[in-house]
C-alpha positions as CSV (number, residue, x, y, z in Angstrom):
1,M,-74.2,13.4,46.3
2,P,-75.1,13.5,42.6
3,R,-72.1,14.5,40.5
4,H,-73.7,17.8,39.4
5,E,-73.8,18.8,42.9
6,L,-70.0,18.6,43.5
7,P,-68.3,21.6,44.4
8,R,-66.3,23.2,41.5
9,R,-63.1,22.8,43.1
10,T,-63.3,19.1,43.4
11,K,-64.5,18.7,39.9
12,R,-61.1,20.7,38.6
13,R,-59.0,18.4,40.8
14,L,-60.6,15.2,39.3
15,A,-60.0,16.5,35.7
16,V,-56.4,17.2,36.5
17,A,-55.9,13.7,37.7
18,G,-57.4,12.2,34.7
19,V,-55.0,14.0,32.3
20,T,-52.1,13.0,34.4
21,A,-53.0,9.3,34.2
22,V,-53.3,9.5,30.5
23,A,-49.9,11.2,30.2
24,I,-48.4,8.5,32.3
25,I,-49.9,5.8,30.2
26,G,-48.9,7.6,27.0
27,T,-45.4,8.0,28.0
28,T,-45.0,4.1,29.1
29,V,-46.2,3.0,25.7
30,T,-43.9,5.5,24.1
31,V,-40.9,4.2,26.1
32,G,-42.0,0.4,25.2
33,I,-42.1,1.4,21.5
34,M,-38.6,2.9,21.7
35,G,-37.1,0.1,23.5
36,I,-38.4,-2.3,21.0
37,A,-36.8,-0.3,18.1
38,S,-33.6,0.0,19.9
39,A,-33.4,-3.9,20.4
40,R,-33.9,-4.2,16.6
41,N,-31.1,-1.8,15.9
42,T,-28.8,-3.5,18.4
43,A,-29.6,-7.0,16.6
44,A,-28.9,-5.6,13.1
45,P,-25.8,-7.3,11.4
46,T,-22.7,-5.3,11.6
47,Q,-21.3,-3.4,8.6
48,C,-18.0,-5.1,7.9
49,L,-17.1,-2.9,4.8
50,P,-15.3,0.4,5.2
51,V,-17.6,3.3,5.4
52,A,-17.0,5.9,2.7
53,P,-15.9,9.1,4.1
54,P,-17.7,12.4,3.6
55,A,-17.0,14.3,0.6
56,P,-14.1,16.9,1.1
57,P,-15.1,20.6,1.4
58,T,-15.0,22.5,-1.7
59,E,-13.1,25.4,-0.4
60,T,-9.4,25.4,-0.8
61,S,-7.3,26.2,2.2
62,A,-3.5,26.2,3.1
63,P,-2.0,22.7,3.8
64,T,-2.8,21.5,7.4
65,E,-1.3,18.9,9.5
66,T,-3.7,15.9,10.3
67,V,-3.6,12.9,12.1
68,P,-3.8,9.0,10.9
69,P,-6.9,7.4,11.4
70,A,-7.8,6.1,14.9
71,D,-7.0,2.6,16.2
72,T,-10.2,0.5,16.0
73,S,-8.7,-1.8,18.4
74,A,-9.1,0.6,21.3
75,P,-12.6,1.1,23.0
76,A,-14.4,3.8,21.4
77,E,-14.4,7.0,23.5
78,T,-16.9,8.9,21.6
79,A,-20.4,8.2,20.1
80,P,-20.4,7.1,16.4
81,P,-20.9,9.9,13.9
82,A,-24.6,10.8,13.0
83,E,-26.1,10.3,9.7
84,S,-25.3,13.8,8.8
85,E,-22.1,12.6,7.2
86,Q,-20.1,14.8,9.6
87,P,-16.4,13.9,9.7
88,P,-15.2,11.9,12.3
89,A,-13.8,13.9,15.5
90,E,-10.1,14.0,15.3
91,Q,-8.1,11.8,17.4
92,P,-4.6,13.0,18.9
93,P,-1.5,11.4,17.3
94,A,0.0,8.3,18.8
95,E,3.3,10.2,18.5
96,P,4.2,13.8,18.2
97,P,4.7,14.7,14.4
98,P,7.9,16.1,13.0
99,A,8.3,19.8,12.8
100,E,6.5,21.2,9.8
101,Q,8.4,22.3,7.0
102,P,7.7,25.9,5.4
103,P,5.5,25.3,2.1
104,A,8.2,26.4,-0.2
105,E,10.5,23.7,0.8
106,Q,8.2,20.8,0.5
107,P,8.8,18.5,-2.5
108,P,6.5,18.9,-5.5
109,A,4.2,16.3,-6.8
110,E,6.3,13.9,-9.3
111,Q,6.3,14.7,-12.6
112,P,6.4,11.8,-15.1
113,P,10.0,12.1,-16.7
114,A,10.6,11.9,-20.4
115,D,12.6,8.7,-20.1
116,P,11.7,6.2,-17.4
117,G,15.2,5.2,-17.2
118,T,16.8,8.5,-16.0
119,P,16.0,8.6,-12.3
120,S,18.2,10.8,-10.2
121,A,19.8,10.0,-7.0
122,E,17.3,10.5,-3.9
123,N,17.6,9.6,-0.2
124,P,14.8,7.6,1.1
125,A,13.6,7.0,4.6
126,P,12.4,4.1,6.6
127,E,9.6,4.5,8.8
128,A,10.1,5.3,12.5
129,E,8.6,2.2,14.1
130,G,8.5,0.0,11.0
131,Q,10.7,-2.7,9.4
132,T,13.6,-1.5,7.6
133,A,15.2,-3.5,4.6
134,P,19.0,-3.6,4.2
135,A,20.4,-0.4,3.4
136,A,21.7,-1.0,0.1
137,A,18.3,-2.0,-0.8
138,Q,16.8,1.5,-0.3
139,P,15.4,3.4,-3.1
140,T,17.8,5.8,-4.7
141,G,15.5,8.4,-6.2
142,E,13.0,9.5,-8.7
143,A,13.4,10.7,-12.2
144,P,13.9,14.5,-12.3
145,D,11.6,17.0,-14.3
146,E,12.7,17.2,-17.7
147,A,12.7,20.9,-17.9
148,G,14.3,21.0,-14.3
149,A,11.4,23.3,-13.1
150,A,11.7,24.8,-9.7
151,P,9.1,23.4,-6.9
152,P,5.7,25.1,-6.7
153,A,5.3,27.7,-4.1
154,Q,3.2,25.4,-1.8
155,A,3.2,21.8,-1.3
156,P,0.3,19.4,-2.2
157,E,-2.7,19.8,0.1
158,V,-2.5,17.5,3.0
159,P,-5.7,15.3,3.5
160,D,-8.0,16.8,5.9
161,S,-9.9,14.7,8.6
162,A,-12.9,14.3,6.0
163,A,-10.7,12.3,3.7
164,M,-9.6,10.0,6.4
165,Q,-10.8,6.3,6.2
166,E,-13.7,5.2,8.8
167,F,-13.3,1.7,9.7
168,G,-16.0,-0.8,10.7
169,A,-16.3,-2.6,14.2
170,D,-13.3,-4.2,15.8
171,E,-14.8,-7.7,14.9
172,C,-14.9,-6.8,11.2
173,A,-11.3,-5.6,11.1
174,A,-10.3,-8.8,13.0
175,N,-12.0,-11.0,10.2
176,L,-10.9,-9.1,7.3
177,G,-8.5,-6.2,7.8
178,P,-6.7,-4.1,7.4
179,F,-6.7,-2.0,10.6
180,A,-6.8,1.5,11.2
181,T,-3.0,1.5,12.6
182,D,-2.1,0.1,9.2
183,F,-2.5,3.6,7.8
184,I,-0.3,6.8,8.3
185,D,-0.2,10.2,6.8
186,I,3.1,10.3,4.7
187,R,3.9,13.8,6.1
188,R,4.3,12.0,9.6
189,V,7.0,9.8,8.4
190,P,10.4,11.1,9.1
191,R,12.8,11.9,6.4
192,S,16.1,9.8,6.5
193,N,19.2,8.7,4.4
194,L,20.0,5.0,4.5
195,T,21.3,4.8,0.9
196,P,25.0,3.6,0.9
197,R,27.5,6.1,-0.4
198,A,29.0,5.2,-3.8
199,Q,32.7,4.4,-3.4
200,R,35.4,4.9,-6.0
201,G,34.8,2.3,-8.8
202,A,31.1,2.0,-8.0
203,S,28.8,0.8,-10.8
204,R,26.5,3.9,-11.5
205,G,24.4,3.3,-14.3
206,T,21.0,2.1,-14.8
207,F,19.0,0.0,-17.2
208,T,15.2,0.2,-17.5
209,A,13.1,-2.8,-18.6
210,L,10.2,-1.2,-20.7
211,C,7.2,-3.7,-20.1
212,G,4.1,-1.7,-19.6
213,Q,1.5,-1.5,-16.8
214,N,-0.2,-5.0,-17.3
215,E,-2.7,-3.2,-19.8
216,D,-3.4,-6.8,-21.0
217,K,-4.6,-7.6,-17.4
218,H,-2.4,-10.7,-16.9
219,H,-3.6,-12.1,-13.5
220,N,-3.6,-15.2,-11.6
221,P,-3.3,-16.2,-8.0
222,D,-0.2,-18.7,-8.8
223,N,3.4,-18.5,-7.8
224,F,5.7,-20.8,-9.7
225,I,8.8,-19.9,-8.0
226,V,7.3,-21.0,-4.3
227,A,4.6,-23.2,-5.4
228,P,5.5,-24.7,-8.8
229,G,2.6,-26.5,-10.5
230,V,0.1,-25.4,-7.8
231,R,-2.9,-23.6,-9.1
232,N,-3.8,-20.9,-6.6
233,G,-0.7,-21.5,-4.7
234,A,-0.5,-17.9,-3.6
235,Q,-4.1,-17.3,-2.5
236,H,-4.1,-13.8,-3.8
237,T,-3.8,-12.3,-7.3
238,H,-0.8,-11.1,-8.8
239,D,-0.1,-8.5,-11.5
240,Y,2.3,-9.8,-14.3
241,V,4.5,-8.0,-17.0
242,G,7.0,-9.5,-19.2
243,N,6.4,-13.1,-20.2
244,T,2.7,-13.7,-21.2
245,S,2.7,-17.3,-20.4
246,A,3.6,-17.0,-16.5
247,D,1.6,-19.2,-14.3
248,A,1.6,-22.1,-12.0
249,N,2.9,-24.5,-14.7
250,S,5.6,-22.3,-16.1
251,T,8.9,-24.0,-16.6
252,N,12.2,-22.5,-18.3
253,E,11.4,-24.4,-21.5
254,N,8.0,-22.8,-22.0
255,L,9.1,-19.5,-20.7
256,L,11.5,-19.1,-23.7
257,Q,8.7,-20.2,-26.2
258,A,6.5,-17.5,-25.0
259,D,5.6,-13.7,-26.0
260,T,6.3,-10.9,-23.9
261,T,5.2,-7.3,-23.1
262,C,8.8,-6.3,-22.8
263,R,10.7,-4.2,-25.2
264,R,14.2,-5.6,-26.6
265,G,13.1,-9.2,-26.5
266,D,13.2,-9.4,-22.8
267,L,11.2,-12.8,-21.9
268,S,11.6,-12.1,-18.1
269,T,8.5,-12.4,-15.8
270,Y,8.1,-9.8,-13.3
271,Y,5.1,-10.0,-10.7
272,W,3.7,-8.5,-7.6
273,P,0.3,-8.6,-5.7
274,V,-2.5,-6.5,-6.9
275,V,-3.7,-3.5,-5.1
276,R,-7.5,-3.1,-4.7
277,F,-10.1,-0.3,-4.2
278,R,-12.7,-1.2,-1.7
279,A,-16.2,-0.2,-2.3
280,A,-17.9,2.6,-0.5
281,A,-20.8,2.0,1.7
282,G,-23.9,1.2,-0.3
283,E,-22.0,0.2,-3.2
284,E,-21.8,-3.6,-4.3
285,E,-18.3,-4.9,-3.4
286,V,-16.4,-6.9,-5.9
287,V,-15.4,-10.2,-4.3
288,D,-12.7,-12.6,-5.7
289,Q,-14.6,-15.7,-6.3
290,E,-11.6,-18.1,-5.9
291,N,-10.0,-16.1,-2.8
292,P,-13.1,-14.4,-1.1
293,H,-10.9,-13.0,1.7
294,N,-9.7,-10.6,-1.1
295,V,-12.3,-7.9,-2.0
296,G,-12.3,-4.9,-4.0
297,T,-11.8,-3.7,-7.8
298,I,-8.1,-4.5,-9.0
299,A,-6.2,-1.1,-9.5
300,Q,-3.9,-1.1,-12.7
301,P,-0.7,0.7,-11.9
302,A,-0.5,4.1,-13.6
303,R,3.2,3.3,-14.1
304,A,5.3,0.3,-13.3
305,Q,9.2,1.2,-13.5
306,L,11.5,-1.7,-13.6
307,V,15.1,-0.4,-13.1
308,F,18.5,-2.3,-12.6
309,R,21.1,-0.7,-10.8
310,G,24.6,-1.2,-10.1
311,S,26.9,-1.6,-6.8
312,A,28.0,1.0,-4.4
313,T,31.4,-0.7,-4.1
314,G,32.3,-1.9,-7.6
315,R,31.3,-3.4,-10.8
316,V,28.4,-5.9,-11.4
317,T,28.6,-9.1,-13.2
318,A,25.8,-10.8,-15.3
319,M,23.1,-12.8,-13.6
320,P,22.4,-16.4,-15.0
321,Q,19.6,-16.9,-17.2
322,F,16.4,-18.6,-15.1
323,I,17.7,-17.1,-11.8
324,R,14.7,-16.8,-9.3
325,V,14.7,-13.7,-7.1
326,I,12.3,-12.6,-4.5
327,T,12.0,-9.8,-2.1
328,G,9.8,-9.3,1.0
329,D,7.7,-11.8,2.7
330,A,4.0,-12.5,1.9
331,K,3.6,-13.9,5.3
332,A,5.4,-11.3,7.5
333,F,2.2,-10.5,9.4
334,T,2.1,-13.9,10.9
335,K,5.4,-15.1,10.8
336,G,7.4,-11.9,11.7
337,P,9.6,-9.2,10.0
338,A,12.7,-11.1,9.5
339,N,12.3,-11.3,5.7
340,A,10.0,-8.4,5.2
341,N,11.1,-5.9,2.7
342,A,7.8,-3.5,2.3
343,K,8.4,0.1,1.3
344,W,5.3,2.4,0.7
345,T,5.6,6.1,0.0
346,C,4.0,8.7,-2.1
347,S,5.2,10.6,-5.3
348,G,6.9,13.9,-4.2
349,F,7.7,12.3,-1.0
350,T,10.0,9.6,-1.6
351,D,12.5,10.7,0.9
352,R,9.9,9.2,3.4
353,V,9.5,5.5,3.4
354,T,7.2,3.6,5.5
355,T,5.9,-0.2,6.2
356,K,2.4,1.2,6.5
357,Y,-0.2,2.5,4.0
358,P,0.7,6.0,3.4
359,L,-2.2,8.6,3.0
360,C,-1.0,10.8,0.3
361,P,-1.8,14.6,-0.1
362,R,-3.9,16.0,-3.1
363,G,-1.5,15.7,-6.3
364,S,0.4,13.0,-4.9
365,S,0.3,9.3,-5.8
366,L,0.5,6.2,-3.8
367,M,3.9,4.3,-4.6
368,R,5.4,0.9,-3.7
369,I,9.0,0.4,-3.8
370,L,10.2,-3.4,-4.2
371,D,14.1,-3.7,-3.9
372,F,15.7,-7.1,-4.8
373,P,18.7,-8.6,-3.4
374,S,21.9,-8.5,-5.8
375,C,24.6,-10.6,-4.2
376,W,24.8,-13.8,-6.1
377,D,26.5,-16.9,-4.9
378,G,27.8,-17.5,-8.3
379,Q,26.4,-21.2,-8.8
380,N,22.7,-21.7,-8.0
381,I,19.6,-20.2,-9.8
382,D,17.4,-21.0,-7.0
383,S,17.5,-22.3,-3.5
384,T,15.3,-24.4,-1.1
385,N,14.0,-21.0,0.7
386,H,14.5,-19.1,-2.7
387,R,16.8,-16.6,-0.4
388,D,20.1,-18.2,0.1
389,H,21.4,-18.2,-3.3
390,I,21.2,-14.4,-3.7
391,K,21.2,-12.0,-0.9
392,F,21.1,-8.3,-0.1
393,P,24.5,-6.4,0.5
394,D,25.3,-4.8,4.1
395,E,24.6,-1.3,5.0
396,R,27.6,0.0,3.1
397,G,26.6,-1.7,-0.1
398,R,29.3,-4.6,0.1
399,C,28.5,-8.1,-0.9
400,A,29.4,-10.9,1.5
401,A,32.6,-13.0,0.6
402,G,32.0,-15.7,-1.7
403,T,29.3,-13.7,-3.5
404,K,29.3,-11.4,-6.5
405,A,27.3,-8.2,-7.1
406,V,24.8,-8.5,-10.3
407,P,22.3,-6.0,-11.3
408,A,20.0,-4.9,-8.5
409,L,16.3,-4.9,-9.7
410,Q,14.0,-2.1,-8.3
411,M,10.4,-2.1,-9.0
412,R,8.4,1.3,-8.6
413,L,4.6,0.9,-8.7
414,T,2.5,4.1,-8.8
415,Y,-1.2,4.3,-8.3
416,N,-3.9,7.1,-8.7
417,V,-6.0,6.5,-5.7
418,P,-9.4,8.2,-5.9
419,R,-9.6,10.7,-3.0
420,G,-11.1,9.1,0.1
421,S,-10.7,5.5,-1.2
422,L,-9.6,2.7,0.8
423,F,-6.9,0.7,-0.8
424,V,-5.5,-2.6,0.2
425,L,-2.9,-5.2,-0.9
426,D,-3.9,-8.5,-1.8
427,A,-2.7,-11.2,0.7
428,F,-3.1,-14.7,2.2
429,P,-6.1,-15.1,4.6
430,D,-4.3,-14.9,7.6
431,E,-2.3,-11.8,6.9
432,K,-5.2,-9.3,7.3
433,H,-4.0,-7.2,4.1
434,S,-1.3,-5.9,6.2
435,P,1.2,-3.7,4.4
436,V,4.2,-5.3,5.5
437,T,3.4,-8.3,3.6
438,D,4.3,-6.4,0.1
439,H,6.6,-8.5,-1.9
440,G,7.7,-9.2,-5.7
441,D,9.1,-11.9,-7.7
442,F,11.4,-11.9,-10.7
443,V,12.7,-14.9,-13.0
444,N,15.6,-13.7,-15.7
445,V,14.6,-14.7,-19.0
446,M,16.9,-12.1,-20.9
447,P,18.8,-13.3,-24.0
448,Q,22.5,-13.2,-23.1
449,Q,23.1,-10.4,-25.3
450,L,20.5,-8.2,-23.8
451,M,22.0,-9.1,-20.0
452,N,25.3,-8.2,-21.4
453,R,24.1,-4.8,-22.5
454,V,22.4,-4.4,-19.0
455,V,25.9,-5.0,-17.4
456,G,27.6,-2.7,-19.8
457,C,25.4,0.3,-19.3
458,I,25.8,-0.1,-15.3
459,N,29.4,-0.5,-15.1
460,Q,29.8,2.3,-17.8
461,G,27.6,4.9,-15.9
462,R,25.3,5.0,-18.7
463,R,21.4,5.3,-18.4
464,C,19.8,3.0,-20.9
């Protein structure tokens, strides 16, 4: 039968069948194209640098409790955020937070004192699950506000979820570090008091070494205490204040001949690993050419307080010239916490101390507290492990038999961290930038007259 003679109903059925066939073919082609695109996306290289968090909301609101970043070592339970820059879904905390304090009772953001050598007593706290240093080595407080002003009506604003860092894939953290579990909201760290009570006859004075904040950018990856004569012996960059010649080849003789950034003729050298700010996604990252496992822009401390303190049980004696003193363990992540002595906190919250990187509220600055041992054996200026000749006092502040109390150095390093920035500590390659590896070094090159003044100020209860 010719086509024009087909019944109308049959013609309609043939047309519908043709349209359906075209639709099926089109769908098949579309699915194939999407599959290719998906395969290309899957094969794309993983982003191993931290993703910049979305900008915080412009509205101001009352402080709210937030949770620390989620643990990237666990399998993800939710899909990754879309490109709309929405903040990541909030995860439940690993442990219940402490009871929230009324805003009026929260400590205010730290105000710089008129004299950095006049800190007042304040009780610090160790981290709940972290390592704790010897009790006598805990911080004793910040300087009070000169005007004695009352705390503000509200505590600084706690970071919301948009300010929390987002981390890359698990394989990236494993290669570079740090991990999401290395961070904690400072307000989730409990308060505690481990400062030994001063007994009758305690030496209550302080002496502050005024050496600047490394404005001259004296940096190198050396450590002439633990690796004398070895270039790049630390495999991470140090900040230096004090003696301007300190490097791998430093000796007692050339330290005496050098210049210094300290006042009063103090030729001592004080040094610690630098903190870096990682670049945001899409920005070019700064890589340490000598130690490429350390990436980010070096952050200069906004303030570096170097304070010598007394003993809770009696008078102190002069420490010998050229004594080497170290605190903490740069390899505590791989070797264990036996010698770790990391203490991190935020200004205005120094009664809460943690071994993790603290996330500080608005108006509060990142702080590192490095307490040094102060019970000297009375004979040696160094030892094989750089620890046996000078140790920490016990939990009551007492030095062991056969040792004598010398001025106890405490370093307080303060940093202004841009909101939402990922900050990390320089470290050895295998230490994954763990905050527990924080450490510091000191070599006493004070003239004897200056050391006698330090001892006098401390034993007489003065602040110098």
